[in-house]
N, C-alpha and C positions, 0 to 999 in steps of 0.2 A: 504493499499500499504506499508507494512513494508520491501519491498525488493528494496526500493528507495536507490541509492547509492550516494556518495559524488563525485564530479568532480575528485578527486585523484584516488578513486577506480575505475571509468569509465576508466580513462587513463591507470591505470595499468592493467585492464582487457584488454583493447584494445592491448597494447604492449604485454601481455601474448599471446593473440590470434595470433598475428603476428608472434612472435617467433614460435607458434606452428605450423602455416603454414609453415615457413622456414623449419620446422623439418619433417613435415608431407609430403610435395610435394616430396622430395628426396626419402623417405622411400616408398610411394606409387608407384613411379616410379621403384624402384628397385624391388618391389614385382610384379608389372605388367610385367617388364622385365623378371624376372625369371620365371614366369607363362607362357609368351609367349614362352621363351626358351624351357621349358619341353613341352609344347603342340606342338612345331615344331620338337622336337626329337620323340615324340609319333607317329606323322603322318607319 
């Protein structure tokens, strides 16, 4: 088990993942919105 991490690394990874979610959710929303817009124009 050489992939064991210290509590500090665990906390840092958790914070990074939280930041990633804050960035990813609006991006995914924008992409889905644009795809829906393109599809509605095509129909």
